[in-house]
SEFIRO-810362 format. One record per residue: residue number from 1; residue in three letters; x, y, z of N, C-alpha, C in turn. Coordinates in pm, whole numbers, padded with zeros to 5 digits, always signed. Atoms other than C-alpha are relative to their C-alpha. Layout:
<rs>
    i   aa    n_px    n_py    n_pz   ca_px   ca_py   ca_pz    c_px    c_py    c_pz
  NUM  Ala       X       Y       Z       X       Y       Z       X       Y       Z
...
</rs>
This chain:
<rs>
    i   aa    n_px    n_py    n_pz   ca_px   ca_py   ca_pz    c_px    c_py    c_pz
    1  Met  -00059  -00048  -00119  -03079  -01955  +01995  +00144  -00003  -00002
    2  Lys  -00130  +00002  +00004  -02733  -02072  +01951  +00067  +00082  -00087
    3  Ser  -00061  -00085  +00113  -02686  -01883  +01621  -00004  +00152  +00067
    4  Leu  +00002  -00121  -00070  -02792  -01572  +01819  +00110  +00026  +00095
    5  Leu  -00113  -00003  -00096  -02544  -01634  +02097  +00129  +00024  -00074
    6  Leu  -00135  +00015  +00064  -02265  -01693  +01840  +00019  +00145  -00069
    7  Ile  -00009  -00127  +00052  -02356  -01362  +01664  +00032  +00100  +00103
    8  Leu  -00035  -00080  -00110  -02347  -01185  +01987  +00145  +00003  +00043
    9  Phe  -00144  +00013  -00033  -02005  -01326  +02075  +00082  +00061  -00104
   10  Val  -00083  -00047  +00104  -01864  -01242  +01748  -00004  +00158  -00001
   11  Phe  +00005  -00157  -00029  -01982  -00867  +01791  +00061  +00035  +00122
   12  Thr  -00065  -00032  -00140  -01882  -00860  +02147  +00161  +00003  -00004
   13  Ser  -00156  +00023  +00021  -01522  -00991  +02055  +00067  +00123  -00084
   14  Tyr  -00032  -00091  +00121  -01509  -00748  +01747  +00023  +00145  +00071
   15  Phe  -00020  -00116  -00079  -01582  -00442  +01971  +00097  +00003  +00105
   16  Gly  -00100  +00008  -00094  -01363  -00561  +02239  +00139  +00029  -00059
   17  Leu  -00127  -00031  +00063  -01073  -00575  +01993  +00019  +00142  -00039
   18  Cys  -00012  -00151  +00035  -01147  -00224  +01860  +00023  +00091  +00118
   19  Ala  -00019  -00080  -00133  -01154  -00097  +02216  +00143  -00005  +00036
   20  Gln  -00150  +00029  -00053  -00825  -00251  +02292  +00083  +00067  -00107
   21  Ser  -00102  -00055  +00110  -00665  -00129  +01969  -00010  +00162  +00033
   22  Asp  +00033  -00139  -00025  -00812  +00232  +02043  +00105  +00027  +00131
   23  Ser  -00081  -00031  -00121  -00637  +00209  +02402  +00165  -00011  -00037
   24  Ser  -00133  +00018  +00038  -00305  +00067  +02243  +00057  +00127  -00086
   25  Tyr  -00030  -00122  +00090  -00310  +00349  +01977  +00037  +00119  +00084
   26  Phe  -00010  -00123  -00096  -00359  +00625  +02244  +00133  -00018  +00082
   27  Lys  -00128  +00019  -00084  -00070  +00469  +02454  +00112  +00023  -00075
   28  Ala  -00124  -00020  +00098  +00174  +00462  +02146  +00021  +00129  -00014
   29  Asn  -00026  -00143  +00025  +00093  +00823  +02062  +00062  +00063  +00116
   30  Thr  -00070  -00063  -00112  +00174  +00925  +02434  +00142  -00045  +00008
   31  Leu  -00137  +00043  -00006  +00488  +00715  +02423  +00086  +00080  -00091
   32  Tyr  -00066  -00057  +00105  +00590  +00874  +02095  +00039  +00138  +00053
   33  Gln  -00013  -00133  -00052  +00530  +01225  +02239  +00105  +00021  +00112
   34  Glu  -00089  -00023  -00124  +00739  +01149  +02544  +00145  -00050  -00055
   35  Gly  -00132  +00047  +00040  +01026  +01033  +02309  +00040  -00148  +00030
   36  Arg  -00026  +00150  -00021  +01006  +00654  +02412  -00042  -00072  -00129
   37  Tyr  +00038  +00038  +00134  +01020  +00563  +02045  -00004  -00151  -00010
   38  Glu  -00002  +00144  +00012  +01108  +00183  +02103  -00140  -00050  +00051
   39  Glu  +00116  +00039  -00053  +00806  +00139  +02329  -00119  +00030  -00080
   40  Ala  +00109  -00043  +00098  +00574  +00328  +02087  -00015  -00095  -00114
   41  Ile  -00005  +00115  +00122  +00689  +00087  +01802  -00062  -00129  +00057
   42  Glu  +00072  +00127  -00051  +00591  -00208  +02017  -00141  +00013  +00020
   43  Ser  +00144  -00020  -00020  +00253  -00056  +02099  -00074  +00007  -00131
   44  Tyr  +00049  -00011  +00120  +00187  +00039  +01750  -00006  -00142  -00070
   45  Gln  -00007  +00139  +00072  +00297  -00319  +01625  -00101  -00088  +00069
   46  Ser  +00102  +00095  -00071  +00058  -00489  +01884  -00123  +00021  -00078
   47  Ile  +00126  -00026  +00064  -00231  -00314  +01693  +00006  -00069  -00142
   48  Val  -00040  +00076  +00142  -00088  -00447  +01342  -00021  -00146  +00023
   49  Phe  +00011  +00147  -00008  -00048  -00793  +01489  -00148  -00046  +00058
   50  Ala  +00135  +00043  -00043  -00417  -00780  +01630  -00098  +00000  -00128
   51  Gly  +00071  +00006  +00116  -00523  -00749  +01262  -00055  +00133  -00058
   52  Phe  +00063  -00144  +00037  -00585  -00373  +01237  +00120  +00063  -00073
   53  Glu  -00097  -00089  +00068  -00409  -00141  +00979  -00067  +00111  -00055
   54  Ser  +00053  -00120  +00065  -00446  +00202  +00832  +00132  +00061  -00025
   55  Ser  -00126  -00092  +00055  -00221  +00455  +00650  +00057  +00083  +00128
   56  Thr  -00036  -00069  -00128  -00205  +00658  +00986  +00070  -00059  +00089
   57  Leu  -00075  +00092  -00100  -00106  +00374  +01181  +00166  -00032  -00046
   58  Tyr  -00133  +00030  +00061  +00184  +00287  +00944  +00081  +00126  -00016
   59  Tyr  -00067  -00119  +00003  +00290  +00651  +00920  +00063  +00029  +00123
   60  Asn  -00064  -00011  -00127  +00317  +00679  +01279  +00112  -00091  +00035
   61  Leu  -00091  +00099  -00020  +00519  +00356  +01286  +00122  +00041  -00074
   62  Gly  -00094  -00067  +00078  +00732  +00512  +01026  +00086  +00102  +00059
   63  Asn  -00062  -00113  -00072  +00807  +00810  +01222  +00077  -00045  +00126
   64  Ala  -00070  +00055  -00125  +00887  +00619  +01542  +00124  -00082  -00038
   65  Ser  -00120  +00075  +00042  +01128  +00381  +01353  +00108  +00089  -00049
   66  Phe  -00101  -00090  +00046  +01297  +00682  +01195  +00073  +00066  +00115
   67  Arg  -00041  -00066  -00128  +01340  +00854  +01529  +00095  -00122  +00074
   68  Ser  -00078  +00117  -00037  +01488  +00496  +01630  +00113  -00021  -00063
   69  Asn  -00125  +00017  +00095  +01750  +00520  +01350  -00037  -00137  -00067
   70  Lys  +00025  +00121  +00076  +01579  +00209  +01194  -00062  +00040  -00132
   71  Leu  +00029  -00072  +00121  +01587  +00346  +00846  -00083  -00097  -00099
   72  Gly  +00074  +00099  +00075  +01463  +00018  +00678  -00142  -00011  +00049
   73  Lys  +00141  +00016  -00050  +01173  -00019  +00895  -00073  +00139  -00031
   74  Ala  +00074  -00132  +00021  +01083  +00351  +00855  -00036  +00012  -00139
   75  Arg  +00043  +00012  +00150  +01084  +00309  +00477  -00112  -00087  -00031
   76  Leu  +00097  +00124  -00007  +00886  -00022  +00514  -00147  +00068  +00036
   77  Tyr  +00116  -00044  -00053  +00620  +00168  +00701  -00065  +00116  -00078
   78  Tyr  +00045  -00097  +00078  +00608  +00468  +00493  -00057  -00045  -00134
   79  Glu  +00053  +00053  +00136  +00568  +00277  +00174  -00139  -00081  +00042
   80  Lys  +00138  +00065  -00027  +00276  +00067  +00354  -00106  +00105  +00015
   81  Ala  +00104  -00105  -00015  +00114  +00398  +00444  -00046  +00057  -00140
   82  Leu  +00036  -00046  +00138  +00133  +00515  +00072  -00077  -00108  -00072
   83  Lys  +00078  +00101  +00063  +00000  +00178  -00038  -00138  +00002  +00021
   84  Leu  +00133  +00006  -00042  -00306  +00208  +00151  -00072  +00144  -00027
   85  Asn  +00055  -00141  +00025  -00347  +00597  +00096  +00107  +00070  -00095
   86  Pro  -00087  -00078  +00074  -00151  +00715  -00204  +00003  +00142  -00001
   87  Ser  +00010  -00136  +00013  -00256  +01059  -00156  +00051  +00072  +00132
   88  Asp  -00040  -00063  -00131  -00099  +01094  +00208  +00121  +00082  -00029
   89  Glu  -00108  -00099  +00026  +00110  +01403  +00155  +00120  -00012  +00091
   90  Asp  -00116  -00004  -00106  +00305  +01370  +00488  +00079  -00134  -00007
   91  Ala  -00091  +00130  +00012  +00410  +01005  +00415  +00086  +00024  -00114
   92  Lys  -00077  -00026  +00110  +00533  +01120  +00075  +00113  +00091  +00034
   93  Ile  -00089  -00093  -00033  +00729  +01406  +00202  +00121  -00058  +00102
   94  Asn  -00093  +00089  -00090  +00885  +01189  +00497  +00072  -00101  -00072
   95  Leu  -00078  +00112  +00082  +00971  +00902  +00241  +00102  +00063  -00078
   96  Glu  -00084  -00056  +00093  +01143  +01143  +00014  +00122  +00058  +00094
   97  Tyr  -00103  -00043  -00084  +01349  +01294  +00307  +00080  -00116  +00048
   98  Leu  -00085  +00128  -00047  +01432  +00930  +00433  +00089  -00036  -00104
   99  Lys  -00071  +00053  +00109  +01536  +00827  +00087  +00143  +00082  -00027
  100  Ser  -00121  -00071  +00018  +01810  +01103  +00085  +00093  -00051  +00108
  101  Lys  -00091  +00048  -00099  +01957  +00946  +00404  +00059  -00124  -00017
  102  Leu  -00024  +00133  +00023  +01977  +00606  +00271  +00142  -00018  -00092
  103  Ala  -00121  +00014  +00068  +02307  +00441  +00127  -00009  -00035  -00148
  104  Asp  +00022  +00038  +00129  +02169  +00298  -00182  -00082  +00095  -00094
  105  Ser  +00100  -00088  +00095  +02042  +00489  -00484  +00014  -00062  -00148
  106  Phe  -00003  +00087  +00134  +01962  +00320  -00823  -00074  +00079  -00111
  107  Asp  +00067  -00043  +00115  +01881  +00440  -01166  -00111  -00068  -00041
  108  Glu  +00094  +00078  +00043  +01564  +00344  -01309  -00008  -00029  -00162
  109  Val  +00015  +00033  +00144  +01500  +00164  -01650  -00113  +00081  -00045
  110  Pro  +00113  -00068  +00076  +01307  +00394  -01875  -00127  -00072  -00029
  111  Glu  +00133  +00065  +00020  +00943  +00321  -01903  -00060  +00085  -00123
  112  Ile  +00082  -00064  +00100  +00712  +00382  -02204  -00080  +00109  +00067
  113  Phe  +00071  -00110  -00076  +00547  +00719  -02113  -00145  -00039  +00034
  114  Tyr  +00154  +00022  -00026  +00183  +00587  -02156  -00003  -00106  +00127
  115  Lys  +00011  +00084  -00105  +00255  +00310  -01916  +00031  +00064  +00140
  116  Lys  -00035  -00079  -00111  +00423  +00540  -01670  -00118  +00081  +00049
  117  Trp  +00114  -00080  -00021  +00120  +00766  -01689  -00111  -00078  +00060
  118  Tyr  +00110  +00090  -00060  -00124  +00481  -01642  +00023  -00030  +00142
  119  Lys  -00032  +00025  -00128  +00060  +00374  -01332  -00023  +00102  +00093
  120  Ser  +00015  -00114  -00086  +00070  +00709  -01179  -00148  +00046  +00023
  121  Leu  +00130  -00025  -00003  -00289  +00760  -01260  -00079  -00090  +00115
  122  Val  +00056  +00101  -00073  -00402  +00436  -01092  +00038  +00015  +00147
  123  Leu  -00046  -00010  -00144  -00185  +00497  -00787  -00023  +00127  +00073
  124  Ser  +00032  -00125  -00044  -00309  +00851  -00747  -00118  -00011  +00110
  125  Gln  +00115  +00020  -00095  -00613  +00713  -00536  +00000  -00128  +00065
  126  Ser  +00011  +00113  -00071  -00672  +00440  -00296  -00107  -00087  -00068
  127  Ser  +00096  +00088  +00048  -00887  +00131  -00383  -00126  +00050  +00033
  128  Asn  +00132  -00041  -00053  -01176  +00269  -00171  -00050  +00126  -00098
  129  Asn  +00016  -00120  +00074  -01158  +00613  -00342  -00046  -00032  -00151
  130  Trp  +00045  +00032  +00124  -01169  +00454  -00688  -00141  -00052  -00007
  131  Ala  +00134  +00047  -00014  -01474  +00255  -00580  -00102  +00096  +00010
  132  Tyr  +00115  -00100  -00025  -01660  +00556  -00452  -00019  +00084  -00145
  133  Ile  +00019  -00069  +00137  -01577  +00743  -00790  -00082  -00083  -00115
  134  Ser  +00058  +00091  +00103  -01690  +00440  -00996  -00154  -00001  +00046
  135  Met  +00145  +00011  -00037  -02032  +00432  -00790  -00067  +00139  -00032
  136  Ile  +00076  -00138  +00064  -02098  +00808  -00858  -00006  +00012  -00132
  137  Ser  +00015  -00017  +00144  -02020  +00774  -01211  -00128  -00086  -00048
  138  Phe  +00121  +00093  +00028  -02272  +00484  -01232  -00132  +00059  +00038
  139  Ile  +00103  -00077  -00038  -02518  +00701  -01049  -00045  +00101  -00101
  140  Phe  +00025  -00091  +00113  -02479  +00965  -01310  -00039  -00061  -00126
  141  Ser  +00023  +00062  +00111  -02498  +00712  -01578  -00144  -00035  -00002
  142  Ala  +00154  +00044  -00018  -02846  +00596  -01445  -00099  +00130  +00001
  143  Met  +00082  -00110  +00006  -02966  +00952  -01417  -00015  +00045  -00141
  144  Ala  -00006  -00047  +00149  -02868  +01031  -01780  -00099  -00098  -00069
  145  Leu  +00088  +00093  +00047  -03052  +00717  -01878  -00140  +00028  +00028
  146  Thr  +00150  -00033  -00016  -03363  +00827  -01714  -00040  +00130  -00074
  147  Phe  +00048  -00107  +00097  -03353  +01148  -01896  -00028  -00043  -00141
  148  Tyr  +00022  +00062  +00130  -03328  +00946  -02213  -00142  -00063  -00016
  149  Leu  +00127  +00094  -00003  -03634  +00728  -02126  -00120  +00098  +00020
  150  Leu  +00129  -00075  -00033  -03868  +00996  -02004  -00005  +00127  -00058
  151  Met  +00015  -00138  +00067  -03781  +01329  -02184  -00056  -00033  -00160
  152  Arg  +00052  +00003  +00115  -03962  +01394  -02504  +00082  +00062  -00108
  153  Asn  -00073  -00093  +00101  -03727  +01661  -02653  +00120  -00104  -00045
  154  Arg  -00087  +00104  +00061  -03516  +01467  -02909  +00152  +00040  +00037
  155  Thr  -00132  -00023  -00055  -03194  +01664  -02811  +00026  -00035  +00121
  156  Val  -00040  +00039  -00121  -03220  +01605  -02467  +00001  -00161  +00023
  157  Arg  -00015  +00141  -00004  -03286  +01233  -02508  +00138  -00035  -00067
  158  Arg  -00131  +00051  +00081  -02970  +01211  -02756  +00102  +00040  +00112
  159  Leu  -00094  -00018  -00107  -02767  +01392  -02479  -00002  -00092  +00110
  160  Gly  +00001  +00100  -00120  -02894  +01165  -02196  +00059  -00140  -00040
  161  Phe  -00042  +00117  +00039  -02819  +00870  -02420  +00142  -00024  +00002
  162  Tyr  -00154  +00004  +00005  -02459  +00943  -02493  +00072  +00025  +00123
  163  Ser  -00062  -00023  -00120  -02400  +01077  -02150  -00007  -00129  +00086
  164  Ser  +00013  +00133  -00067  -02532  +00759  -02011  +00114  -00101  -00028
  165  Ile  -00098  +00075  +00040  -02293  +00563  -02217  +00147  +00042  +00059
  166  Leu  -00124  -00043  -00044  -01989  +00790  -02124  +00017  -00029  +00131
  167  Phe  -00020  +00026  -00136  -02061  +00770  -01758  +00012  -00139  +00044
  168  Leu  -00020  +00146  -00034  -02102  +00384  -01759  +00147  -00038  -00038
  169  Val  -00135  +00055  +00017  -01767  +00345  -01943  +00098  +00062  +00096
  170  Met  -00077  -00074  -00107  -01604  +00590  -01680  -00006  -00084  +00131
  171  Ser  +00030  +00084  -00102  -01769  +00370  -01413  +00071  -00112  -00011
  172  Ile  -00072  +00116  +00018  -01624  +00062  -01549  +00161  +00022  +00025
  173  Leu  -00152  -00022  -00014  -01274  +00206  -01580  +00049  +00038  +00140
  174  Phe  -00031  -00040  -00150  -01272  +00366  -01230  -00035  -00150  +00085
  175  Leu  +00015  +00129  -00084  -01395  +00008  -01101  +00125  -00085  -00024
  176  Phe  -00120  +00075  +00020  -01099  -00148  -01276  +00115  +00057  +00071
  177  Ala  -00106  -00060  -00066  -00857  +00100  -01126  -00014  -00050  +00153
  178  Ser  +00037  +00049  -00149  -01017  -00005  -00772  +00044  -00128  +00008
  179  Trp  -00049  +00136  -00016  -00944  -00356  -00842  +00138  -00013  -00018
  180  Lys  -00138  +00019  +00017  -00591  -00307  -00967  +00063  +00055  +00131
  181  Gln  -00049  -00045  -00134  -00529  -00112  -00633  -00017  -00123  +00109
  182  Tyr  +00024  +00093  -00091  -00689  -00390  -00433  +00099  -00106  -00027
  183  Val  -00101  +00100  +00022  -00478  -00656  -00602  +00143  +00027  +00039
  184  Lys  -00130  -00043  -00056  -00163  -00453  -00532  +00008  -00007  +00140
  185  Ile  -00003  +00028  -00165  -00257  -00451  -00161  +00015  -00133  +00038
  186  Lys  +00008  +00140  -00036  -00323  -00816  -00147  +00106  -00075  -00043
  187  Ser  -00114  +00083  +00075  -00034  -00943  -00374  +00121  +00092  +00005
  188  Pro  -00110  -00085  -00019  +00279  -00771  -00242  +00094  -00022  -00135
  189  Glu  -00092  +00022  +00114  +00524  -00707  -00534  +00135  +00072  +00029
  190  Ala  -00116  -00056  -00040  +00795  -00514  -00363  +00034  -00022  +00159
  191  Ala  -00037  +00006  -00146  +00991  -00517  -00038  +00112  +00085  +00036
  192  Ile  -00118  -00098  -00041  +01252  -00323  +00168  +00095  -00091  +00076
  193  Val  -00110  +00062  -00085  +01587  -00451  +00299  -00001  +00053  +00120
  194  Thr  +00003  -00038  -00125  +01575  -00440  +00661  +00115  -00029  +00090
  195  Glu  -00137  +00037  -00082  +01920  -00574  +00766  +00089  +00117  -00048
  196  Leu  -00091  -00104  +00028  +02203  -00330  +00770  +00068  -00017  -00141
  197  Ser  -00040  +00019  +00127  +02337  -00496  +00457  -00004  -00154  -00038
  198  Val  +00036  +00122  +00040  +02294  -00798  +00252  +00066  -00004  -00143
  199  Asn  -00064  +00048  +00128  +02496  -00976  -00040  -00090  -00064  -00083
  200  Ala  +00096  +00059  +00101  +02275  -01044  -00342  +00089  -00103  -00080
  201  Lys  -00073  +00117  +00075  +02397  -01387  -00497  -00053  -00023  -00126
  202  Ser  +00035  +00051  +00136  +02388  -01527  -00829  -00103  -00122  -00013
  203  Ala  +00080  +00119  -00012  +02209  -01841  -00703  -00064  -00001  +00137
  204  Pro  +00046  +00008  -00137  +01986  -01925  -00420  +00070  -00092  +00102
  205  Arg  -00078  +00082  -00085  +02260  -02059  -00193  +00118  +00096  +00033
  206  Glu  -00103  -00075  -00049  +02530  -01925  +00012  +00137  -00004  -00087
  207  Thr  -00113  +00012  +00065  +02800  -02050  -00222  -00026  +00075  -00147
  208  Gly  +00003  -00067  +00116  +02662  -01833  -00506  +00092  +00114  +00000
  209  Val  -00085  -00128  +00040  +02858  -01552  -00667  -00054  +00118  +00053
  210  Gly  +00058  -00138  -00031  +02811  -01223  -00498  +00002  +00093  -00100
  211  Leu  +00023  -00092  +00101  +02673  -00978  -00732  +00009  +00147  +00041
  212  Phe  -00014  -00144  -00058  +02620  -00653  -00537  -00051  -00010  +00134
  213  Val  +00055  -00013  -00145  +02553  -00531  -00176  -00098  +00079  +00004
  214  Leu  +00110  -00080  -00018  +02235  -00385  -00066  +00012  +00037  +00148
  215  His  -00014  -00057  -00129  +02198  -00166  +00236  -00137  +00018  +00064
  216  Glu  +00121  -00036  -00079  +01925  -00099  +00495  -00089  +00106  -00075
  217  Gly  +00092  -00102  +00048  +01614  +00076  +00335  +00000  -00004  -00155
  218  Ala  +00019  +00028  +00147  +01682  -00041  -00030  -00129  -00057  -00034
  219  Lys  +00119  +00060  +00041  +01370  -00103  -00213  +00019  -00102  -00120
  220  Val  +00000  +00087  +00114  +01339  -00417  -00442  -00120  -00072  -00026
  221  Trp  +00132  +00039  +00058  +01087  -00578  -00660  +00022  -00177  +00015
  222  Leu  +00001  +00149  -00027  +01003  -00961  -00593  -00009  -00074  -00127
  223  Glu  +00013  +00089  +00124  +01052  -01227  -00859  -00032  -00125  +00044
  224  Asp  +00024  +00148  -00028  +01100  -01613  -00781  +00041  -00012  +00156
  225  Lys  -00031  +00047  -00133  +01136  -01790  -00452  +00071  -00148  +00007
  226  Ala  -00064  +00133  -00012  +01354  -02096  -00366  +00064  -00030  +00143
  227  Gly  -00055  +00053  -00123  +01426  -02263  -00037  +00058  +00096  +00091
  228  Gly  -00030  -00119  -00096  +01434  -01973  +00187  +00076  +00112  -00063
  229  Trp  -00060  -00096  +00069  +01583  -01748  -00081  -00100  +00075  -00079
  230  Gln  +00090  -00078  +00082  +01405  -01469  -00270  +00077  +00078  -00123
  231  Glu  -00057  -00076  +00106  +01505  -01351  -00605  -00057  +00154  -00020
  232  Ile  +00040  -00133  -00002  +01491  -00968  -00626  +00045  +00070  -00132
  233  Arg  -00041  -00092  +00133  +01511  -00700  -00906  +00006  +00144  +00049
  234  Leu  +00000  -00128  -00011  +01630  -00356  -00883  -00054  +00088  -00083
  235  Ser  +00070  -00084  +00107  +01487  -00047  -01045  +00093  +00020  -00119
  236  Asp  -00073  -00017  +00108  +01796  -00043  -01263  +00003  -00138  -00073
  237  Gly  +00005  +00128  +00082  +01725  -00392  -01395  +00068  -00126  +00052
  238  Arg  -00085  +00087  -00047  +01980  -00594  -01197  -00071  -00091  +00088
  239  Thr  +00074  +00105  -00072  +01866  -00927  -01037  +00104  -00077  +00092
  240  Gly  -00079  +00079  -00085  +01996  -01139  -00751  -00067  -00071  +00104
  241  Trp  +00053  +00074  -00108  +01917  -01372  -00467  +00044  +00036  +00132
  242  Val  -00031  -00022  -00136  +01893  -01277  -00106  -00079  -00092  +00104
  243  Pro  +00080  +00082  -00096  +01783  -01458  +00208  -00118  +00077  +00026
  244  Gln  +00117  -00060  -00020  +01413  -01408  +00264  -00010  +00083  +00133
  245  Glu  -00003  -00063  -00129  +01472  -01292  +00638  +00061  +00139  -00001
  246  Ser  -00074  -00107  +00012  +01675  -01009  +00508  -00086  +00122  -00059
  247  Ile  +00092  -00107  +00047  +01379  -00819  +00350  -00153  -00015  +00062
  248  Glu  +00136  +00004  -00053  +01010  -00740  +00440  -00088  +00040  -00119
  249  Val  +00082  -00054  +00115  +00746  -00704  +00185  -00093  +00116  +00037
  250  Ile  +00084  -00125  -00030  +00544  -00396  +00158  -00139  -00027  -00006
</rs>
């Protein structure tokens, strides 16, 4: 009886939170349409703080932040939206436009073509989409194996056998892509500078030599940590240390 009551309590709490988030989302959208962007941001963020997230939610947060001239936050949320849904064309377009407004622009260290192609392929779909494609490929593999086991025609059996192997290999590869995307979501590897400017140091302390200045909206890659400082790497290969509070992970 106690277990049943516990289950009912969990379900009731969950659906209560969902209803509350829907109400906050509707309120935030209304505030955004009325041009009350700061209030819309607070309402959207309350949903995130409640434990809910989606590419659409982060996209709307990005738009509201951009309208509030918070370029660092806007880029952070557009990047978060694309992290959850790499095929979100609206987020891509807005992010590219936003990048043209930022103070910092860095060259990229050339990457071997097959590594670049591999990354772009994995990032072309979300973790869930890759999982669905993997499942479909596995079903086709099972169907092809059924043809191999049940058909008497030698040509059909051979086709079924090789098709089964092909679809199985594809299923494993797609599952691996899904896992890579999942790890990317759960283990942040990049961040956005959210302060107006920050001086990257040669060491994790204020007395370190200043190496370069980063401005709001700059994207950095995460390296090491030490005593409230984060070692970051730029796309051009330069590294430095910045206070952890000056950046937010994607």
